[in-house]
N, C-alpha and C positions, 0 to 999 in steps of 0.2 A: 332481369339480369341480361347483360349483353357483353360479349367479348370479342374484340376484333384486333387483327393484325394491322398495325398502322404502317410500319416500315421496317425494312432490313438494311442496315448500313454496315457492310462488312460483317464483323462478328458481334454487332450490337443490334438487338431486336427490341422494338417498341411495341408494346401491346396496350391497348385501351380496355379497361374493365370497368363496367357499370354494375353496382350491386344494390338491390333493394334491402335495406337493413331495418325495415319496419318490423313491428311485432315483438316478440320476446327476444331476449338476448341470445337464448339457445337457437331460436329460428334464424336470427341474424348470422350467428356463427356458422350454421349449416349452409346458408346461402354464400357466405364468404368462402367457405371451403370449396363448394361446388364451382364457384366463379373462378377461383384461383386455379383449380385442378384444370378447368377448360383452358385458361390462359396458359398454363404450364404445358399443356398438350401442344399448343400452337408453337411455343418457344422450342419445346423438345423436337418437333417435326423440322424446324429450321436447323436446330443443332445436328440432327441426324443427316441432313442434306449435305452438310459440310464434308462428310466422309464419303460421299459418292465421287465417282469419276465423271469426266465429261463425255465419256462414251468411246474415247480413243482406245485403240488395241493396246494390250499390256502383255508383258512377257513374264512367265512363271516357269522356273526350272528350265529355261532355254526353249520353252514352247510358247508359241503365239496364241493369245486368247482374244477373241472379238466379242464385242457386246451384241446381245440379242435384242437390244433396245431396253428401255426402261419397263419394268413390270411393278405393279403395286404390291406392297406388303404391309400387313398390320403388325405393329410392334407394341408390346406390352411395356408400359412405363409406370412409375410410381403415381402418376396422375391420371391415367386412363389409356385407352387404345389410341395410337397414332398411326395413320396410313401414310406411307411414303413411297413414291415411285423411284425406284433405284435401278441402275444398270446391272444386269447379270450377264456373265460371260461364259463362253463355251469354246472348246478348240474346234478345229475344222473337222475332226473325227466325231464330233458330238460327245454324248456321254455326260460326264459330270458337270455340274453347273457351279460357277464360282461367283460370289457377290462381295467385291471389295468393301462395300459399305458395312456388311455384317462383320468382316474381319477388323477393319480399322476402328469401328466404333465400339469393339468389344462386346458385340452382341452375344447373349447366352441363350441358345435355343432361339426364341423370338422376343427376348426380354432385353431391354437396355441394362447396362451393368448395375446401375444404381437399384433398379427394381429387383434384379437377381440377388443382389446383396441384402436387401430388405427381406425378401421371401426366404432365402437360405438361413438367415439369422433367426427369423421367427420359427422356421422349421426345426432348427437345432435347439430351440427353446420349448417347443410344444407341438402337439399333433397338427396335421393338415387341416383338420376341422377348426382348431382353435385359430390357426394362421388365417384361414379363410374369413371367419368371423371377425377377427381383429382388423384385417384390411378393409372389410366393409364398414364396420362401425366407427373405426378411428381414422381412416384414410379416405373414405369415400370411394373405395376400389372394389368392385365386384368381379371376382375372378374364379373360374371353375377350380374346384378342389383338385382334380386330375391334373390340371396345368401347374398348379402349385407343387404338386409332388414330383412331376417330371423335371420342373425347373430346379427344385431342390436336389433332386437326385443327380442332375447334371453338374451342379457346383460341387456337390459332396464326392462325386466320382473324381473330379480333378483334385479336391483336397486330399482324397485318399491315395491317388496315383502319385502325388507329389510328396507324400510324407517322408519318403526316403531321400529325395533329391533337393527339395527346397529347404533352405536354411533360413531360420528366423532369428533376428537380432534380439538379444536380451536388453530389456529397457535399461537406461542409465539410471543408476540407483543413487540416492542421496548420500548413503553411508557405505563404507567399505564392507565387503562380504567376509566374514569370519568362518561362518559354518554353513555347510551345504548338507541338508537332510534328504536322504533318498528313501522313499517308501514304495512297496508294491503290495497290492491285496486284490482279492477276487470276490466277486458277488455274483449270485445266480440270477439268470434271466430266463424267460420262457421262449423257446423256439416253436415254430409252426409245427414241427414234427411231433410236438407234445411233450418233449423232455426239457428239464431244467439243465442248463449248462453254465459254467463258470466263465463270466466275462472279467477281464483284468483291467485294473487301474494302477497308474503309476504317477508319483509326484516327485518333483525335485524342488525343494524350497531353499531359498537363499536368506540367511540370517545375519544381522549385524552383530557387533561386538557385545551389545546389551541383550541379545537374544530375541530381538524383535524381527519378525518375518517381513522380508522386503519384496519378495516376488516368488511365485509359484508356477512351474510348468506342469501342465495336466496332459496325461496321455490315457487313452482308453482303447481296448480292443475287444471284439466279439469272441465268443468261445471258439477256441481252436485247440485241436490236439497238439500237445507239446509246447504250446504257447511261443513257439520260436519267433515269429515275426514281431510279436509284442516286445519281447526281450531284445531283439535286434534294434527296434526303434528307441528303447530305453538306453541301450548302449550308445547309440549315436548322440542322443541328448546329453548323456552324462559326459561323453568325451568332449562335446562342445563347452560344457560348463567347466570342465577341468582345464581346458585350454584358456578360459577367461580368468579362472581363479585358481591358479595352481597351488597357491599358499594356503588356501582354505582347509579346514578340517572336514573330512567327509564322513558322515555317520549314517548308518542304516537304522531305521526305526520300523518295527513291525511287531505283530503279535507272535505267538509261539509256533506258527506253522513252519515246518522245516523247510518247505519249498521256497518260502520267502528268503530264509536265511541263506539257502544255497545260492540264490542270486545275489543277495546284498553283500555277503562276505567278499565277494570277487571285486567289488567296487568301493568299499569303504574300509577305513582304518579302525573305526569305532563302531560297535553294534550295540544298540540300546533297545531293550525289550520295552514295549509300551507299558508305561507305569500303571495305567488303569486296568489293563489285563492282569497284572501282578496283584493289584489290589483287590480285584474280584476273587481271587483265590483265598486271600486273607479273610474275606467274608465267610468262606466255608470253614476256615481254620477256627474262626471265632467260636463256632458251635462246639468244637472240641475243647477249646481253652476255657470257655465259660458256659458249660451245658446247662446250668440251672438258672442263672440270673440274666434276663434280657438286658438290664441296665449295665451290668458288668461286661457283657458281650459287646455292647455298643461302645463302651469305654476302651476295652481292649483293642477293638478294631481301629478306633480313632488313633490311639497311642501307636499302634503298629504301623499304620499307614504313614503317620507323621515321621516316625523313626526311619521307615524305609526310604522316604523322600529326602530327609534332612540329615540323617546320621550316617557316617562313614561305617562300612561293615555290617550294616543293619540286615541285609539280605541273609548273610551267613549266620548271624545271630538268630534270625526268625527260623531259619531252617533247622538249627539245632533245637530250638524250642519245639518245633513241629515234631521232630523225631522223638523228643522225650514224651510228647502226648500220646504217642502210640501205645505206651505201657499201660494207659487207663482203660478201664472197661467202658467201651463206647457202643452206641447203637451201630448197627451195621452200615447204614446209609452215611452217618456222620464219619465213621471210620473210612469208608470209601472216598469220601470227599477229602479227607485229611491226607490219605495216600496219594490222591491225585495232586494235591497242592504240594506235598513233599517232592514228587516226581518233577513237577513243573519248576519248583525252585532249584532242585539239584541240576536240572538241564540248563537253567538260564541264570543262575546266580552270578555268573561272570558278565552278564549283560545288565545288572541291576545296581550299578554303582551311582545311583541317582544323585547323591550328595556332591560327588565328584562332577557329574554331568552339569549340575545346576551351577556349581562354582565357576564353571567354564562357559556358562550361558548357552549350553546346549539344549535343544528341545528334548523332553522326556516322554512325549506322547505322540501316538501315531494318528491323532485326530484329523490332520490334514488330509492323509490318505483315506481314512475311513469316511470323511466327509465327501471325498471325491467319488467314493462308491455310491454315495446317495446322490449327489448333485450331478455327476457325469453320466451314471447308468440308471439308478433306480427311478429318479424323478421323471426321466424322459422315456425309458423303455420298459418300465414295469408298472404302468398305470393299470387300472382295472380292465381286464379283457384283452390286453395287448399280447400278441404273439408276433414273432419276427422271423423273417428269413435272414440268413447270414449276411447277405449283400446289403440289405436294407438297413439292418442294424449297424453295420460297420460304417456306412455312409453317415449315418446320424451321429455316431461317436466321433467321427472325424471332424464333422462340423462343430459338435458341441465342445470338443477339446480345444479347437481354435478360438471359440467365442469366450470360453472360460479363462484361458490363458492371457493375461493382460498384454495388449498391443498386438497379439498375433493375428486377430481377425483383420485389423487394418493392414497389416504387412502381407497378408494372404491376398487381399484385393489390390494392394499395390503391385504385387507381381502379375496379377491378371491384367492390370492396366499397362504394365510394362511389356509383357510377352503376348498378350492377347489370349482370349479364351480358347479359340480354335487351336492355337499353337500349343497351349498348356494341355488341352484335351487330347 
């Protein structure tokens, strides 16, 4: 294998690559990857040089800065390490050093922006040990785990810092938005202090007139007392969507937790109790309705769930039937479960008009939000043996929410490209 830089003509770089492709196909592919990584390092080095100055004095904030001459620096790239000699500047008073190349090339720590984007994406999807292994096995890049952690933390810190100020465009959808479903839920995670605390997830889903989900915005927040900052971010996202779709019907979907409804009632005109939580209570009622026959119990449950979903006024009729069952002689546990179901239906029957919701193509399940608890929080933060500090977990959730929300990850990096990492940080 040999790789050489043939010529540089303006912004066009010519590289000559020779690769020995003898042996097995796998060996050939490994040789190709290695050769083109080396070639890419040569081209990346030339690309970085374009962002350096010629060494002339520069003025920043009305103060003159002069070059201390070129100093070599190693940059991490998707293809390997690249060493570039670049001008560094200082004022006549000494002190802080400034490197125009780092600013203008959007360097993140010592990484090119593309490599920082790769690493932070992988870190949002898996632990640093997995990211290190993936880079080595699939990209031919051997990088220290500590570096990957520091790089991802730097990107995540910007993502977190800009959550309240950077606005992201909602994708252009193929169909008009008729319904916007808003959900919030909590799930526990383990902190380093040894206690389990509740992390929050929020979803804002856009549905067309046929009830098909077109887009979902995901938000996550680590445990915090009062959950104030999470709700503030939800408020901002909801306000943005309401400006885009003022004529849509806004519905809140959640389980029976009163804290969820306290928030959702202030932002939605219709509140829908998750159908599947209601159906779970009917499973307990079936024991009272058909205590002797397992087959009858299964049929009662099937019929009751069908009625609840498809027939108008079913929730009220089921509640009346439950109340009549209390007159029977029932085992203590069965009676307790029946009483819980009666209380649940009394408190939420006004949110159980499922036939009407379905007729209007509204969603009746909080599965999107519950799935967010798993994909946003559990899969990344709750693997075996994981414990988190508040800052580390919040950074990961910020990255993960950007990755999971369609088109936001690209928009985040467009803003880094526009403003520069140093300015954003």
